[in-house]
N, C-alpha and C positions, 0 to 999 in steps of 0.2 A: 537220326540217332538221338535219343534223349539221354541227357546226362543226369545221373542221380547222385545226390550228395553222399559222400562216404570217405573212407580212408583205407589205406593199406595196413593190414595187420599181419605180420609174419608172411609177407608176400601174397596175401589174399585180400581182394577188395571186399571191404565190409561196408554195406550201405547204412547210412544214418537213418534212424527211425524218423518217420514223418510225424511232425507235430500235429496233434489233434486240432481240428478247426476251433477257432475261438468261439465261445458261446456268446450269443447276442446279449447286449446290455439290457438290464431291466428297464422298463419304462420309467420316464422321469418322475411321474407322480408317485411311483412306488419308492424310488430312491429318495425323493423329498420327504415322504412319510417316515422312512427309516431314519433319515437325518434329523427330522423334527423330534422323533421319539428319543433319539440319542441325546439331543440337546436338552430336552425336558428332563431326562434322567440325570444328566450332569448337573443341571440347575438344582434338582432335588437333593443330590449328593452334596452340593455346595451349601445349600440351606441347612442341611443336617450338620455338616461340619462346622458351619458358622455358629449354629446354636450350641454345639458342644464346646466350641472355643470360648464362648461367653459364659456358659452355664456350669462348666466343670472346673475343678481346681487345677487340673492339668492344663486346661485351656487358658485359664487366667495366668498361670505361670508362664506359659508360652507367650502370651501377649506382653507380659511384663518384661520378659527377656528380650523380645523383639524391640520394644520401646527403648530399653536401655541401650541395646546395640545401635539403634538408630540415633539416639542422643549422642553416643560416643562418636559416631561417624560425622554427624552434623558439627559437633564441637571441633573435631579434627579439621573438617573443611574450613570452618571459620578461622581457626588458628592459622591454617595455611594461607588463606586469603589475607589475613592481617599481617602475617610475616612478609608476604610479597609486597603488600602496600607499604609497609614500613621500609623495606629495602628500596623501593622506588622513591619514597620521600627522601630518604637519606642520600640516595644518588643525586636527586634533584638539588638538594641543599649543597652537596659537594660541587656540583656543576655551577651553581650560582656563585658560591664562594670563589671558585676558580675564575669565573668570568669577571667578578669584581676585582680580584687580584690583578688580573691581566689588564683590566681597564685602568686601574690605579697606576700601573707602571707606565702606561702610555701618556697619562696626563701630567705626570711629574715633570717639572721644568728641568732642563739640562743646566749643569753648572759649568 
């Protein structure tokens, strides 16, 4: 007895439709040719967009905006780095002063 996939629907067994056989893959040389064509097309689109970016007023404004945003981010990063470094230096100074104070107490002669 062979079992067929399906389910009961209102008390009646309904068979699942059989999936069509998968079509065989295209040969690799055809797939590579299609991929190459796609990459070349994408590179052409990129070249055109780059040209428009440099040659048009809209493109120049986009570049200027991007550079300004990048400058702000870089400045913020450096400010954060400097703030952390200053905090570490201040902490180290406090630790050194504390160590000196403790060392001074140990050296003082007893009366």
